[in-house]
VOPAGU-2260 file (C-alpha; in pm, 1 decimal, decimal comma):
REM VOPAGU-2260
SITE   aa  ch    i         X         Y         Z
SITE  MET   A    0       0,0       0,0       0,0
SITE  ARG   A    1     277,8     238,9      92,8
SITE  LYS   A    2     472,2     154,3    -225,8
SITE  LYS   A    3     165,8     226,2    -440,5
SITE  LEU   A    4     119,8     562,9    -272,6
SITE  ILE   A    5     483,5     656,3    -329,0
SITE  TYR   A    6     462,9     531,1    -687,3
SITE  ILE   A    7     146,0     735,5    -760,5
SITE  LEU   A    8     295,7    1042,3    -592,7
SITE  PHE   A    9     614,4    1007,6    -798,3
SITE  LEU   A   10     420,8     969,4   -1125,7
SITE  SER   A   11     193,8    1264,7   -1052,7
SITE  LEU   A   12     496,1    1478,5    -965,1
SITE  PHE   A   13     671,5    1366,7   -1283,4
SITE  PHE   A   14     379,3    1448,0   -1511,8
SITE  THR   A   15     283,6    1779,0   -1351,7
SITE  SER   A   16     628,7    1933,6   -1334,6
SITE  ALA   A   17     724,7    2158,7   -1624,0
SITE  CYS   A   18    1021,0    2087,8   -1844,5
SITE  GLY   A   19    1103,7    2453,2   -1899,5
SITE  PHE   A   20     985,7    2457,6   -2260,7
SITE  LYS   A   21     838,0    2791,6   -2360,5
SITE  VAL   A   22     635,1    2851,3   -2673,9
SITE  VAL   A   23     797,8    3119,9   -2885,5
SITE  ASN   A   24     580,1    3418,6   -2963,8
SITE  GLN   A   25     614,0    3489,6   -3337,0
SITE  SER   A   26     564,1    3863,9   -3290,7
SITE  GLU   A   27     877,5    3880,9   -3075,1
SITE  LEU   A   28    1083,3    3727,7   -3354,9
SITE  ILE   A   29     993,4    3998,1   -3605,7
SITE  ASN   A   30    1281,1    4237,1   -3543,5
SITE  PHE   A   31    1295,1    4399,8   -3885,7
SITE  SER   A   32    1096,6    4640,4   -4096,6
SITE  ILE   A   33    1044,6    4651,1   -4469,3
SITE  LEU   A   34    1118,1    4982,0   -4637,3
SITE  GLU   A   35    1030,7    4889,1   -4993,6
SITE  ILE   A   36     876,1    4593,8   -5174,5
SITE  THR   A   37     939,1    4584,1   -5549,0
SITE  THR   A   38     753,1    4326,7   -5752,3
SITE  SER   A   39     753,8    4180,1   -6097,9
SITE  GLY   A   40     545,1    3908,5   -6254,3
SITE  ASN   A   41     179,6    3833,9   -6184,2
SITE  GLN   A   42      11,1    4148,9   -6054,8
SITE  ARG   A   43    -274,4    3982,5   -5863,1
SITE  ILE   A   44     -40,7    3757,1   -5665,5
SITE  ASN   A   45     198,4    4046,1   -5597,9
SITE  TYR   A   46     -86,7    4265,4   -5474,8
SITE  ILE   A   47    -206,0    4003,6   -5225,1
SITE  ILE   A   48     145,0    3932,7   -5096,2
SITE  LYS   A   49     228,4    4304,5   -5061,9
SITE  ASN   A   50     -91,4    4367,8   -4864,8
SITE  LYS   A   51     -20,1    4073,9   -4636,0
SITE  LEU   A   52     335,9    4198,4   -4564,6
SITE  ALA   A   53     232,6    4565,7   -4536,5
SITE  PHE   A   54     210,2    4558,0   -4156,7
SITE  LEU   A   55     591,1    4526,6   -4146,2
SITE  LYS   A   56     645,5    4860,5   -4321,0
SITE  ASN   A   57     594,2    5084,6   -4018,8
SITE  ASN   A   58     789,6    4889,9   -3759,1
SITE  LYS   A   59    1041,3    5091,6   -3561,6
SITE  ASN   A   60    1314,7    4830,2   -3571,9
SITE  ASN   A   61    1683,6    4868,9   -3643,6
SITE  GLN   A   62    1705,2    4625,5   -3931,2
SITE  LYS   A   63    1564,6    4784,0   -4248,4
SITE  LEU   A   64    1503,6    4561,6   -4550,9
SITE  ASN   A   65    1422,5    4587,2   -4918,3
SITE  LEU   A   66    1234,9    4297,7   -5074,3
SITE  LYS   A   67    1226,0    4210,0   -5441,9
SITE  LEU   A   68     958,4    3961,3   -5540,8
SITE  GLU   A   69     950,8    3786,3   -5878,2
SITE  THR   A   70     637,4    3577,5   -5918,8
SITE  THR   A   71     545,8    3328,1   -6186,1
SITE  LYS   A   72     219,2    3142,9   -6228,9
SITE  ASN   A   73     183,1    2830,4   -6440,1
SITE  LYS   A   74    -155,1    2684,4   -6525,0
SITE  ILE   A   75    -133,1    2319,0   -6622,9
SITE  ILE   A   76    -400,5    2072,2   -6730,4
SITE  LYS   A   77    -430,6    1814,0   -6454,0
SITE  GLU   A   78    -715,2    1585,3   -6565,9
SITE  LYS   A   79    -921,8    1515,0   -6875,1
SITE  ASN   A   80   -1227,7    1296,7   -6908,0
SITE  ILE   A   81   -1306,8    1029,6   -7169,6
SITE  LYS   A   82   -1435,8    1292,4   -7413,4
SITE  ASN   A   83   -1099,4    1469,5   -7390,1
SITE  GLU   A   84   -1256,1    1764,0   -7205,1
SITE  ILE   A   85   -1054,7    1931,0   -6932,1
SITE  THR   A   86   -1195,1    1862,8   -6584,2
SITE  LYS   A   87    -916,6    1994,7   -6356,9
SITE  TYR   A   88    -638,8    2249,4   -6375,2
SITE  GLN   A   89    -333,1    2277,6   -6155,6
SITE  ILE   A   90    -176,9    2612,2   -6069,1
SITE  LEU   A   91     189,7    2631,4   -5968,5
SITE  ILE   A   92     313,4    2958,1   -5815,7
SITE  ARG   A   93     681,7    3035,5   -5763,6
SITE  VAL   A   94     811,7    3340,7   -5580,4
SITE  HIS   A   95    1181,1    3434,5   -5590,2
SITE  VAL   A   96    1250,8    3658,9   -5291,7
SITE  LYS   A   97    1563,3    3875,1   -5272,8
SITE  ILE   A   98    1644,1    4038,4   -4940,2
SITE  GLU   A   99    1874,6    4338,7   -4915,6
SITE  SER   A  100    1951,0    4505,8   -4584,2
SITE  TYR   A  101    2056,0    4866,7   -4533,0
SITE  ASN   A  102    2224,0    4833,4   -4192,5
SITE  SER   A  103    2428,3    4523,6   -4255,1
SITE  LYS   A  104    2544,7    4364,5   -4575,4
SITE  ILE   A  105    2281,6    4091,8   -4572,7
SITE  ARG   A  106    2182,1    3961,7   -4914,5
SITE  GLU   A  107    1971,5    3651,5   -4928,8
SITE  ILE   A  108    1779,0    3484,0   -5208,2
SITE  PHE   A  109    1525,8    3208,9   -5159,5
SITE  LEU   A  110    1248,3    3041,4   -5356,5
SITE  ILE   A  111     901,9    2953,8   -5235,0
SITE  LYS   A  112     671,1    2725,6   -5433,0
SITE  ASP   A  113     311,5    2624,1   -5383,3
SITE  SER   A  114      53,1    2451,8   -5599,3
SITE  GLY   A  115    -313,5    2367,3   -5596,4
SITE  SER   A  116    -584,3    2243,1   -5827,9
SITE  PHE   A  117    -935,3    2353,4   -5911,1
SITE  ASN   A  118   -1228,4    2197,3   -6094,8
SITE  VAL   A  119   -1369,9    2315,0   -6423,3
SITE  SER   A  120   -1737,6    2399,7   -6387,6
SITE  GLN   A  121   -2019,5    2394,7   -6641,8
SITE  GLN   A  122   -2024,0    2774,1   -6645,3
SITE  HIS   A  123   -1711,2    2962,1   -6748,2
SITE  SER   A  124   -1769,3    3232,2   -6486,4
SITE  GLN   A  125   -1775,0    2971,1   -6209,4
SITE  THR   A  126   -1448,9    2825,4   -6341,4
SITE  LEU   A  127   -1292,8    3172,4   -6327,5
SITE  ASN   A  128   -1421,0    3214,0   -5970,2
SITE  ASN   A  129   -1265,8    2879,0   -5874,5
SITE  GLU   A  130    -933,7    2991,4   -6025,0
SITE  ARG   A  131    -946,7    3330,9   -5853,2
SITE  ASN   A  132   -1025,2    3174,3   -5514,4
SITE  LEU   A  133    -738,8    2926,8   -5549,3
SITE  ILE   A  134    -494,0    3202,7   -5646,8
SITE  GLU   A  135    -600,7    3408,9   -5346,2
SITE  LEU   A  136    -562,4    3111,2   -5111,9
SITE  LEU   A  137    -220,3    3020,4   -5252,2
SITE  SER   A  138    -104,2    3383,2   -5238,0
SITE  ASN   A  139    -201,1    3413,4   -4872,0
SITE  THR   A  140     -13,1    3095,3   -4784,2
SITE  MET   A  141     285,6    3217,5   -4986,5
SITE  ALA   A  142     290,1    3544,6   -4789,9
SITE  ASP   A  143     288,3    3347,7   -4464,4
SITE  LYS   A  144     572,1    3129,3   -4591,1
SITE  ILE   A  145     771,8    3438,1   -4695,3
SITE  LEU   A  146     723,9    3590,4   -4349,7
SITE  ASN   A  147     832,9    3268,2   -4177,4
SITE  GLU   A  148    1136,7    3239,6   -4403,5
SITE  LEU   A  149    1231,1    3603,1   -4335,2
SITE  VAL   A  150    1210,5    3542,1   -3960,5
SITE  LEU   A  151    1423,7    3228,1   -3991,0
SITE  LYS   A  152    1686,2    3384,4   -4216,8
SITE  LEU   A  153    1721,7    3711,7   -4025,6
SITE  ASN   A  154    1724,4    3561,2   -3677,2
SITE  ASP   A  155    1996,1    3314,1   -3778,2
SITE  LEU   A  156    2233,2    3586,2   -3893,9
């Protein structure tokens, strides 16, 4: 009986004690501000990415950056039916990001890719809506990936 009590007490103490792990707050890791974002390529994708990264323009941080974004969008036929009609498209988006810093001589280049597919509808307008929604979704995820990559690259240096 006494051994069981000690055993239960030991296990409860083991599971309730903290290991010292602390979840990192992403906002604390953003220690840079973007002065200028220059873009080339697909205008819709660039517009969405610029708006998503716009909150970093007015930060009062020491590290000032310039970003150059080069986007490409490829639309590929993914599936056809027996009648040789297209039923699905796949969109592949690539963004080449070039980072240049004013304060230090940091120059980094990285590539981010993402893809998705959408169905062809009976109505052409619905197909265009499906494509537009997919591009918006992919662009938002690309902006998040760019932000995460910027945090990783700049906090490592």
